C-alpha positions as CSV (number, residue, x, y, z in Angstrom):
1,M,39.1,26.3,149.6
2,F,36.9,25.9,146.5
3,R,34.3,28.2,148.0
4,N,36.8,31.0,148.7
5,I,38.1,30.9,145.1
6,F,34.5,30.8,143.8
7,N,33.6,33.9,145.9
8,I,36.6,35.8,144.7
9,I,35.8,35.1,141.1
10,L,32.2,36.0,141.6
11,I,33.1,39.3,143.2
12,F,35.6,40.1,140.5
13,L,32.9,39.5,137.8
14,L,30.3,41.6,139.6
15,F,32.6,44.6,139.8
16,T,34.0,44.1,136.3
17,F,30.7,44.0,134.5
18,D,28.9,46.5,136.6
19,T,27.5,49.3,134.4
20,P,26.7,52.7,136.0
21,A,23.3,54.3,135.4
22,Y,23.4,57.9,134.2
23,T,20.5,60.3,134.2
24,I,18.9,61.2,130.9
25,E,19.8,64.7,129.8
26,F,18.0,66.3,126.9
27,S,19.6,69.0,124.8
28,Q,17.9,72.3,124.3
29,K,17.8,71.6,120.5
30,S,15.8,68.4,121.0
31,I,13.3,70.2,123.3
32,E,12.9,73.0,120.7
33,N,12.4,70.5,117.9
34,Y,9.8,68.7,120.1
35,T,8.0,71.9,120.7
36,L,7.9,72.7,117.0
37,K,6.6,69.2,116.3
38,I,3.7,69.7,118.8
39,S,2.9,73.1,117.3
40,K,2.8,71.8,113.7
41,K,0.6,68.9,114.7
42,F,-1.8,71.2,116.6
43,S,-2.0,73.7,113.8
44,K,-2.4,71.1,111.1
45,T,-5.2,69.4,113.0
46,Y,-6.9,72.7,113.7
47,C,-6.6,73.8,110.0
48,N,-8.0,70.5,108.7
49,S,-10.9,70.6,111.1
50,I,-11.8,74.1,110.1
51,K,-11.6,73.3,106.4
52,F,-13.7,70.2,106.9
53,G,-16.5,72.4,108.3
54,I,-16.3,71.9,112.0
55,S,-17.1,74.9,114.1
56,N,-14.2,76.9,115.7
57,D,-15.0,75.6,119.2
58,G,-15.3,72.0,118.0
59,A,-12.1,72.2,116.0
60,L,-10.3,73.7,119.0
61,K,-11.5,70.9,121.3
62,F,-10.7,68.2,118.8
63,S,-7.2,69.6,118.1
64,I,-6.4,69.9,121.8
65,G,-7.7,66.3,122.4
66,E,-5.7,64.8,119.5
67,T,-2.5,66.6,120.4
68,N,-2.8,65.6,124.1
69,K,-3.4,62.0,123.1
70,E,-0.4,61.9,120.7
71,F,2.2,63.6,122.9
72,S,1.1,62.8,126.5
73,N,3.6,60.0,127.1
74,N,6.8,61.6,126.0
75,N,9.7,62.2,128.4
76,L,10.3,65.7,127.1
77,N,6.9,67.0,128.4
78,Q,8.3,68.2,131.7
79,Y,10.8,70.5,129.8
80,I,8.2,72.2,127.6
81,D,8.1,76.0,127.7
82,Y,4.4,76.6,127.2
83,D,4.8,80.3,126.3
84,L,7.1,79.3,123.4
85,L,4.7,76.5,122.4
86,N,1.8,78.9,122.3
87,R,3.7,81.5,120.3
88,N,4.8,78.7,117.8
89,I,1.2,77.6,117.5
90,I,-0.1,81.1,116.8
91,L,2.6,81.7,114.2
92,S,2.0,78.4,112.5
93,L,-1.8,79.1,112.4
94,E,-1.1,82.6,110.9
95,N,1.4,81.4,108.4
96,N,-0.1,78.1,107.2
97,C,-3.9,78.7,107.7
98,Q,-4.3,82.4,107.6
99,I,-6.1,82.4,110.9
100,F,-5.4,85.7,112.6
101,D,-8.1,85.8,115.3
102,F,-7.2,82.6,117.2
103,P,-8.1,82.9,120.9
104,E,-4.7,82.5,122.6
105,Y,-6.2,82.0,126.1
106,E,-7.7,78.7,124.8
107,L,-4.2,77.2,124.5
108,E,-4.0,77.0,128.3
109,K,-6.0,73.8,128.0
110,L,-3.1,72.2,126.0
111,T,-1.0,70.7,128.8
112,F,0.9,67.5,129.0
113,K,1.2,65.4,132.2
């Protein structure tokens, strides 16, 4: 008798305090803000490297490496639109650093896993 009452109370508690698991959904606004954050970080690192006196190739490799290290473990990486990211980086370099001859094809190396 005691065992049956205990089982009923246990089942009641299990069903009462069960919390459902929902999938994580990201808004388009948060993805765009994340893309802007990446482009600002890349352009800032590239500009500072060029101003410090590092060659264009060295600054590019350093900027790609630093940006990959910083943003490689984010959940939003699978939702990045790389065309938009590349355009934002180019615009940021033109507006903030006055670099107009940046090789756009080099940005293909900037990928997040």
